[in-house]
MMTF fields as JSON, N, C-alpha, C and O atoms, coordinates in Angstrom:
{
  "mmtfVersion": "1.0.0",
  "mmtfProducer": "UNKNOWN",
  "numBonds": 327,
  "numAtoms": 328,
  "numGroups": 82,
  "numChains": 1,
  "numModels": 1,
  "chainsPerModel": [1],
  "groupsPerChain": [82],
  "chainIdList": ["A"],
  "bondAtomList": [4, 2, 8, 6, 12, 10, 16, 14, 20, 18, 24, 22, 28, 26, 32, 30, 36, 34, 40, 38, 44, 42, 48, 46, 52, 50, 56, 54, 60, 58, 64, 62, 68, 66, 72, 70, 76, 74, 80, 78, 84, 82, 88, 86, 92, 90, 96, 94, 100, 98, 104, 102, 108, 106, 112, 110, 116, 114, 120, 118, 124, 122, 128, 126, 132, 130, 136, 134, 140, 138, 144, 142, 148, 146, 152, 150, 156, 154, 160, 158, 164, 162, 168, 166, 172, 170, 176, 174, 180, 178, 184, 182, 188, 186, 192, 190, 196, 194, 200, 198, 204, 202, 208, 206, 212, 210, 216, 214, 220, 218, 224, 222, 228, 226, 232, 230, 236, 234, 240, 238, 244, 242, 248, 246, 252, 250, 256, 254, 260, 258, 264, 262, 268, 266, 272, 270, 276, 274, 280, 278, 284, 282, 288, 286, 292, 290, 296, 294, 300, 298, 304, 302, 308, 306, 312, 310, 316, 314, 320, 318, 324, 322],
  "bondOrderList": [1, 1, 1, 1, 1, 1, 1, 1, 1, 1, 1, 1, 1, 1, 1, 1, 1, 1, 1, 1, 1, 1, 1, 1, 1, 1, 1, 1, 1, 1, 1, 1, 1, 1, 1, 1, 1, 1, 1, 1, 1, 1, 1, 1, 1, 1, 1, 1, 1, 1, 1, 1, 1, 1, 1, 1, 1, 1, 1, 1, 1, 1, 1, 1, 1, 1, 1, 1, 1, 1, 1, 1, 1, 1, 1, 1, 1, 1, 1, 1, 1],
  "groupList": [{"groupName": "MET", "atomNameList": ["N", "CA", "C", "O"], "elementList": ["N", "C", "C", "O"], "formalChargeList": [0, 0, 0, 0], "bondAtomList": [1, 0, 2, 1, 3, 2], "bondOrderList": [1, 1, 2], "singleLetterCode": "M", "chemCompType": "L-PEPTIDE LINKING"}, {"groupName": "ALA", "atomNameList": ["N", "CA", "C", "O"], "elementList": ["N", "C", "C", "O"], "formalChargeList": [0, 0, 0, 0], "bondAtomList": [1, 0, 2, 1, 3, 2], "bondOrderList": [1, 1, 2], "singleLetterCode": "A", "chemCompType": "L-PEPTIDE LINKING"}, {"groupName": "PRO", "atomNameList": ["N", "CA", "C", "O"], "elementList": ["N", "C", "C", "O"], "formalChargeList": [0, 0, 0, 0], "bondAtomList": [1, 0, 2, 1, 3, 2], "bondOrderList": [1, 1, 2], "singleLetterCode": "P", "chemCompType": "L-PEPTIDE LINKING"}, {"groupName": "GLU", "atomNameList": ["N", "CA", "C", "O"], "elementList": ["N", "C", "C", "O"], "formalChargeList": [0, 0, 0, 0], "bondAtomList": [1, 0, 2, 1, 3, 2], "bondOrderList": [1, 1, 2], "singleLetterCode": "E", "chemCompType": "L-PEPTIDE LINKING"}, {"groupName": "TRP", "atomNameList": ["N", "CA", "C", "O"], "elementList": ["N", "C", "C", "O"], "formalChargeList": [0, 0, 0, 0], "bondAtomList": [1, 0, 2, 1, 3, 2], "bondOrderList": [1, 1, 2], "singleLetterCode": "W", "chemCompType": "L-PEPTIDE LINKING"}, {"groupName": "GLN", "atomNameList": ["N", "CA", "C", "O"], "elementList": ["N", "C", "C", "O"], "formalChargeList": [0, 0, 0, 0], "bondAtomList": [1, 0, 2, 1, 3, 2], "bondOrderList": [1, 1, 2], "singleLetterCode": "Q", "chemCompType": "L-PEPTIDE LINKING"}, {"groupName": "CYS", "atomNameList": ["N", "CA", "C", "O"], "elementList": ["N", "C", "C", "O"], "formalChargeList": [0, 0, 0, 0], "bondAtomList": [1, 0, 2, 1, 3, 2], "bondOrderList": [1, 1, 2], "singleLetterCode": "C", "chemCompType": "L-PEPTIDE LINKING"}, {"groupName": "GLY", "atomNameList": ["N", "CA", "C", "O"], "elementList": ["N", "C", "C", "O"], "formalChargeList": [0, 0, 0, 0], "bondAtomList": [1, 0, 2, 1, 3, 2], "bondOrderList": [1, 1, 2], "singleLetterCode": "G", "chemCompType": "PEPTIDE LINKING"}, {"groupName": "ARG", "atomNameList": ["N", "CA", "C", "O"], "elementList": ["N", "C", "C", "O"], "formalChargeList": [0, 0, 0, 0], "bondAtomList": [1, 0, 2, 1, 3, 2], "bondOrderList": [1, 1, 2], "singleLetterCode": "R", "chemCompType": "L-PEPTIDE LINKING"}, {"groupName": "SER", "atomNameList": ["N", "CA", "C", "O"], "elementList": ["N", "C", "C", "O"], "formalChargeList": [0, 0, 0, 0], "bondAtomList": [1, 0, 2, 1, 3, 2], "bondOrderList": [1, 1, 2], "singleLetterCode": "S", "chemCompType": "L-PEPTIDE LINKING"}, {"groupName": "PHE", "atomNameList": ["N", "CA", "C", "O"], "elementList": ["N", "C", "C", "O"], "formalChargeList": [0, 0, 0, 0], "bondAtomList": [1, 0, 2, 1, 3, 2], "bondOrderList": [1, 1, 2], "singleLetterCode": "F", "chemCompType": "L-PEPTIDE LINKING"}, {"groupName": "VAL", "atomNameList": ["N", "CA", "C", "O"], "elementList": ["N", "C", "C", "O"], "formalChargeList": [0, 0, 0, 0], "bondAtomList": [1, 0, 2, 1, 3, 2], "bondOrderList": [1, 1, 2], "singleLetterCode": "V", "chemCompType": "L-PEPTIDE LINKING"}, {"groupName": "TYR", "atomNameList": ["N", "CA", "C", "O"], "elementList": ["N", "C", "C", "O"], "formalChargeList": [0, 0, 0, 0], "bondAtomList": [1, 0, 2, 1, 3, 2], "bondOrderList": [1, 1, 2], "singleLetterCode": "Y", "chemCompType": "L-PEPTIDE LINKING"}, {"groupName": "LEU", "atomNameList": ["N", "CA", "C", "O"], "elementList": ["N", "C", "C", "O"], "formalChargeList": [0, 0, 0, 0], "bondAtomList": [1, 0, 2, 1, 3, 2], "bondOrderList": [1, 1, 2], "singleLetterCode": "L", "chemCompType": "L-PEPTIDE LINKING"}, {"groupName": "ASP", "atomNameList": ["N", "CA", "C", "O"], "elementList": ["N", "C", "C", "O"], "formalChargeList": [0, 0, 0, 0], "bondAtomList": [1, 0, 2, 1, 3, 2], "bondOrderList": [1, 1, 2], "singleLetterCode": "D", "chemCompType": "L-PEPTIDE LINKING"}, {"groupName": "THR", "atomNameList": ["N", "CA", "C", "O"], "elementList": ["N", "C", "C", "O"], "formalChargeList": [0, 0, 0, 0], "bondAtomList": [1, 0, 2, 1, 3, 2], "bondOrderList": [1, 1, 2], "singleLetterCode": "T", "chemCompType": "L-PEPTIDE LINKING"}, {"groupName": "ILE", "atomNameList": ["N", "CA", "C", "O"], "elementList": ["N", "C", "C", "O"], "formalChargeList": [0, 0, 0, 0], "bondAtomList": [1, 0, 2, 1, 3, 2], "bondOrderList": [1, 1, 2], "singleLetterCode": "I", "chemCompType": "L-PEPTIDE LINKING"}, {"groupName": "ASN", "atomNameList": ["N", "CA", "C", "O"], "elementList": ["N", "C", "C", "O"], "formalChargeList": [0, 0, 0, 0], "bondAtomList": [1, 0, 2, 1, 3, 2], "bondOrderList": [1, 1, 2], "singleLetterCode": "N", "chemCompType": "L-PEPTIDE LINKING"}],
  "groupTypeList": [0, 1, 2, 1, 3, 2, 4, 5, 6, 2, 5, 6, 7, 8, 9, 4, 3, 2, 10, 2, 9, 9, 11, 3, 12, 2, 3, 8, 9, 1, 7, 13, 0, 14, 14, 8, 11, 10, 11, 15, 16, 13, 16, 11, 13, 7, 1, 11, 1, 13, 7, 6, 13, 1, 16, 9, 8, 3, 1, 10, 1, 11, 1, 10, 6, 1, 16, 10, 11, 11, 1, 13, 1, 8, 7, 4, 8, 3, 10, 8, 17, 0],
  "groupIdList": [1, 2, 3, 4, 5, 6, 7, 8, 9, 10, 11, 12, 13, 14, 15, 16, 17, 18, 19, 20, 21, 22, 23, 24, 25, 26, 27, 28, 29, 30, 31, 32, 33, 34, 35, 36, 37, 38, 39, 40, 41, 42, 43, 44, 45, 46, 47, 48, 49, 50, 51, 52, 53, 54, 55, 56, 57, 58, 59, 60, 61, 62, 63, 64, 65, 66, 67, 68, 69, 70, 71, 72, 73, 74, 75, 76, 77, 78, 79, 80, 81, 82],
  "secStructList": [7, 7, 7, 1, 1, 7, 3, 3, 7, 6, 6, 6, 7, 7, 3, 3, 7, 7, 7, 7, 6, 6, 6, 6, 1, 7, 7, 7, 7, 7, 7, 1, 7, 7, 6, 6, 2, 2, 2, 2, 6, 2, 2, 2, 2, 2, 2, 2, 2, 2, 2, 2, 2, 2, 2, 7, 1, 2, 2, 2, 2, 2, 2, 2, 2, 2, 2, 2, 2, 2, 6, 2, 2, 2, 2, 2, 2, 2, 2, 2, 2, 7],
  "xCoordList": [82.108, 80.542, 79.219, 78.937, 78.165, 76.631, 76.521, 76.886, 75.881, 74.623, 73.984, 73.67, 73.319, 73.096, 71.652, 70.793, 71.182, 69.766, 69.448, 70.139, 67.972, 67.831, 67.849, 67.384, 68.448, 69.146, 67.968, 67.306, 67.891, 67.411, 68.207, 68.805, 68.312, 69.018, 68.315, 67.126, 69.332, 68.776, 68.333, 67.791, 68.617, 68.235, 67.277, 66.593, 66.94, 65.603, 64.9, 64.302, 64.94, 64.42, 63.891, 62.71, 64.708, 64.5, 65.077, 65.939, 64.363, 64.54, 65.94, 65.657, 66.903, 67.368, 68.091, 68.844, 67.622, 67.86, 69.116, 69.697, 69.842, 71.117, 71.113, 70.11, 72.784, 73.043, 72.921, 73.164, 72.476, 72.821, 73.902, 74.32, 74.85, 75.791, 76.248, 77.411, 76.245, 76.428, 76.638, 77.595, 75.715, 76.3, 77.388, 77.712, 77.79, 78.745, 79.575, 80.513, 79.844, 81.276, 80.745, 79.977, 81.265, 80.757, 81.845, 82.708, 81.867, 82.459, 83.622, 83.009, 84.856, 86.004, 85.315, 85.111, 84.615, 84.453, 85.673, 86.788, 85.293, 86.762, 86.894, 86.007, 88.137, 87.637, 88.354, 88.288, 89.036, 89.277, 90.643, 90.869, 91.466, 92.614, 92.967, 93.22, 92.88, 92.917, 94.587, 95.505, 94.57, 96.214, 96.743, 97.939, 95.533, 96.752, 96.606, 97.349, 95.23, 95.571, 97.41, 98.41, 97.384, 98.098, 99.399, 99.351, 100.213, 101.194, 101.295, 102.233, 100.066, 99.636, 100.09, 100.69, 100.179, 100.468, 101.859, 102.643, 102.292, 103.857, 104.715, 105.564, 104.419, 105.114, 105.368, 106.115, 103.994, 103.725, 104.801, 105.874, 104.781, 105.137, 106.971, 107.745, 107.298, 108.453, 108.892, 110.093, 108.055, 108.893, 108.836, 109.717, 107.748, 107.93, 109.511, 110.427, 109.51, 111.094, 111.858, 112.138, 112.373, 113.083, 113.393, 114.385, 112.196, 112.473, 112.564, 113.306, 112.132, 112.669, 114.243, 115.072, 114.62, 116.222, 116.928, 117.79, 116.298, 117.03, 117.418, 118.38, 115.844, 115.85, 116.913, 118.081, 116.255, 117.16, 117.114, 116.268, 118.093, 118.095, 116.428, 115.482, 116.969, 115.051, 114.068, 113.392, 113.764, 112.917, 112.606, 111.503, 113.49, 113.76, 113.715, 113.157, 113.971, 113.823, 112.507, 111.835, 111.562, 110.343, 109.082, 108.014, 110.028, 109.166, 109.029, 108.165, 110.719, 110.672, 109.996, 109.796, 109.837, 108.841, 107.401, 106.954, 106.881, 105.899, 105.604, 104.898, 106.248, 106.164, 105.766, 104.69, 106.873, 106.696, 105.983, 105.763, 104.94, 103.647, 103.03, 102.719, 102.659, 101.562, 101.481, 100.451, 103.364, 103.138, 102.86, 102.7, 102.795, 103.074, 100.916, 100.453, 100.147, 98.817, 98.032, 96.806, 99.374, 98.65, 98.939, 97.985, 100.091, 100.02, 99.173, 99.197, 98.472, 97.889, 96.487, 95.588, 96.142, 94.285, 94.376, 93.348, 95.84, 95.973, 95.767, 94.648, 96.558, 96.476, 94.965, 94.519, 94.145, 93.189, 92.223, 91.383, 92.268, 91.142, 91.534, 90.635, 92.57, 92.648, 91.794, 91.538],
  "yCoordList": [75.148, 74.656, 74.56, 73.496, 75.351, 75.231, 73.327, 72.295, 73.555, 72.355, 71.803, 72.671, 70.647, 70.156, 70.138, 69.75, 70.351, 69.953, 71.936, 72.951, 71.552, 73.32, 73.644, 73.032, 74.718, 75.193, 76.267, 77.083, 76.078, 76.785, 77.82, 77.111, 79.454, 79.901, 79.47, 79.251, 79.452, 79.004, 80.122, 79.905, 81.688, 82.834, 83.454, 83.807, 83.793, 83.994, 83.243, 83.777, 81.781, 80.963, 81.136, 80.821, 81.733, 82.269, 80.253, 79.41, 80.342, 78.661, 79.528, 80.655, 79.076, 79.178, 77.596, 76.736, 77.681, 76.919, 77.046, 78.125, 75.719, 75.891, 76.381, 76.781, 76.408, 77.349, 75.806, 74.69, 76.248, 75.266, 74.879, 75.884, 73.737, 73.776, 74.242, 73.871, 74.943, 75.767, 77.076, 77.831, 77.28, 78.63, 78.956, 80.049, 77.594, 77.497, 77.497, 78.154, 76.827, 77.028, 77.153, 76.423, 78.079, 78.193, 78.269, 79.138, 77.579, 77.41, 78.039, 78.655, 78.387, 79.707, 79.699, 78.652, 81.123, 81.241, 81.517, 81.798, 81.39, 81.757, 83.249, 83.988, 83.729, 85.439, 85.35, 84.311, 86.584, 87.423, 87.114, 87.158, 86.775, 86.281, 84.778, 84.429, 84.06, 82.886, 82.67, 83.49, 81.036, 80.81, 80.81, 80.754, 80.893, 80.907, 82.076, 82.461, 83.215, 84.594, 84.774, 85.155, 84.418, 85.301, 84.794, 85.527, 83.891, 83.478, 84.165, 84.691, 84.008, 85.685, 86.645, 87.122, 87.207, 88.938, 88.418, 88.756, 87.554, 87.406, 87.425, 88.299, 86.553, 86.422, 87.32, 87.27, 88.155, 89.713, 90.351, 90.403, 90.9, 91.628, 91.517, 92.454, 89.951, 89.628, 89.708, 89.912, 89.571, 90.569, 91.95, 92.515, 92.448, 93.984, 94.161, 94.888, 93.652, 93.631, 94.226, 95.395, 92.341, 92.397, 94.015, 94.739, 94.2, 95.279, 95.952, 96.794, 96.41, 98.11, 97.934, 98.797, 96.395, 96.796, 97.528, 98.404, 96.9, 97.684, 99.018, 99.644, 99.304, 101.366, 101.461, 101.708, 101.175, 101.891, 100.872, 99.988, 100.891, 100.395, 101.032, 100.563, 102.315, 102.991, 102.249, 101.604, 102.183, 101.42, 99.905, 99.37, 99.489, 97.757, 97.754, 96.778, 98.224, 98.479, 98.98, 98.32, 100.272, 100.277, 98.686, 98.386, 98.006, 96.957, 95.722, 94.868, 96.112, 94.82, 95.067, 94.36, 96.045, 96.474, 95.892, 95.286, 96.4, 96.209, 94.393, 93.731, 94.178, 92.505, 92.308, 91.786, 92.84, 92.037, 92.385, 91.806, 93.832, 93.948, 92.941, 92.074, 92.696, 92.016, 90.667, 90.07, 90.116, 88.746, 89.505, 88.662, 90.198, 90.691, 90.392, 89.68, 91.225, 90.82, 89.75, 89.637, 88.551, 87.585, 87.032, 86.565, 87.024, 86.386, 87.037, 86.353, 88.4, 88.992, 88.727, 89.132, 88.1, 88.27, 86.062, 85.39, 85.405, 83.898, 84.206, 83.837, 84.985, 85.51, 85.246, 84.122, 86.443, 86.485, 85.311, 84.877, 84.89, 83.541, 82.36, 81.619, 82.202, 80.756, 80.774, 80.004],
  "zCoordList": [150.716, 150.156, 150.364, 150.915, 150.11, 149.889, 150.491, 149.927, 151.79, 151.701, 151.08, 150.266, 150.692, 149.316, 150.168, 149.376, 151.201, 151.577, 152.0, 152.091, 152.145, 152.761, 153.988, 154.95, 153.941, 155.54, 156.284, 155.644, 157.617, 157.747, 159.032, 159.841, 159.359, 160.069, 161.856, 162.088, 162.782, 163.843, 164.703, 165.787, 164.103, 164.945, 164.814, 165.774, 163.318, 162.7, 161.758, 160.823, 161.982, 160.999, 159.879, 159.733, 158.711, 157.813, 156.8, 157.045, 156.104, 155.275, 154.023, 153.618, 153.69, 152.58, 151.616, 152.071, 150.496, 149.513, 149.043, 149.154, 148.319, 148.112, 146.997, 146.405, 146.402, 144.694, 144.065, 144.525, 142.922, 142.131, 141.562, 140.988, 141.309, 141.109, 140.23, 140.386, 139.155, 137.598, 138.659, 138.489, 139.717, 140.299, 141.664, 142.128, 142.082, 142.927, 142.266, 142.717, 140.828, 140.282, 138.809, 138.183, 138.524, 137.106, 136.066, 136.187, 135.237, 134.141, 133.596, 132.724, 133.409, 132.568, 131.68, 131.066, 131.255, 130.075, 129.166, 129.606, 127.592, 126.757, 126.803, 126.376, 127.384, 127.019, 125.434, 124.776, 124.936, 123.989, 123.115, 121.906, 124.283, 124.07, 124.694, 125.847, 123.481, 123.908, 123.692, 123.702, 123.469, 123.389, 121.919, 121.637, 120.845, 119.761, 119.303, 118.4, 120.032, 119.381, 120.275, 119.667, 121.628, 122.625, 121.208, 120.22, 121.171, 120.32, 119.04, 118.44, 118.798, 117.037, 117.399, 116.436, 118.155, 118.831, 118.904, 118.017, 119.961, 120.83, 118.882, 118.705, 117.778, 117.202, 115.382, 114.405, 115.963, 114.8, 115.572, 114.97, 116.876, 117.712, 117.454, 117.255, 117.548, 117.687, 116.155, 115.976, 114.983, 113.853, 113.405, 112.757, 113.792, 114.412, 115.233, 114.85, 115.933, 116.998, 116.11, 115.844, 115.372, 114.43, 113.387, 113.475, 112.467, 111.612, 112.256, 111.751, 113.723, 113.921, 114.215, 113.926, 114.98, 115.197, 113.451, 113.383, 112.337, 111.232, 111.028, 110.583, 111.724, 112.108, 112.872, 112.572, 114.217, 115.5, 116.137, 116.007, 116.953, 118.853, 119.86, 120.492, 119.425, 120.428, 119.954, 120.757, 118.437, 118.594, 118.581, 118.471, 118.681, 118.85, 120.945, 121.448, 121.366, 122.746, 122.755, 123.548, 121.959, 122.172, 121.985, 122.517, 120.891, 120.423, 121.356, 121.556, 122.01, 122.988, 124.544, 125.532, 124.286, 125.22, 125.644, 126.618, 124.376, 123.98, 124.197, 124.958, 123.45, 123.842, 125.29, 125.58, 126.449, 127.849, 128.376, 129.44, 127.918, 128.442, 127.922, 128.738, 126.521, 126.349, 127.08, 127.394, 127.394, 128.325, 129.654, 130.536, 129.922, 131.154, 131.572, 132.463, 130.562, 130.727, 130.293, 130.309, 129.686, 129.91, 131.272, 131.894, 131.8, 132.478, 134.028, 135.051, 133.994, 135.08, 134.595, 135.332, 133.452, 133.832, 133.74, 133.826, 133.558, 134.126, 135.156, 135.512, 136.234, 137.553, 137.723, 137.951, 137.589, 138.193, 137.632, 138.421, 136.627, 136.55, 137.54, 137.936, 137.867, 139.322, 139.733, 140.659]
}
């Protein structure tokens, strides 16, 4: 945590001003994929996967992998924003 008062370097004598609190702890901005969009994408991919199941097992497997990749991408984004 940055000091609340100006600080002076003991070696070179240079003064430093503390950062404002908005710079120290920036607000988490809403990304392109919020919770509602994520759930909608998973519902659509689930419906597509069920439709693909009527066509073939291979198409269902590919659609299921798409659901898995979207869920992994969401998890990775949440992990990076911690």
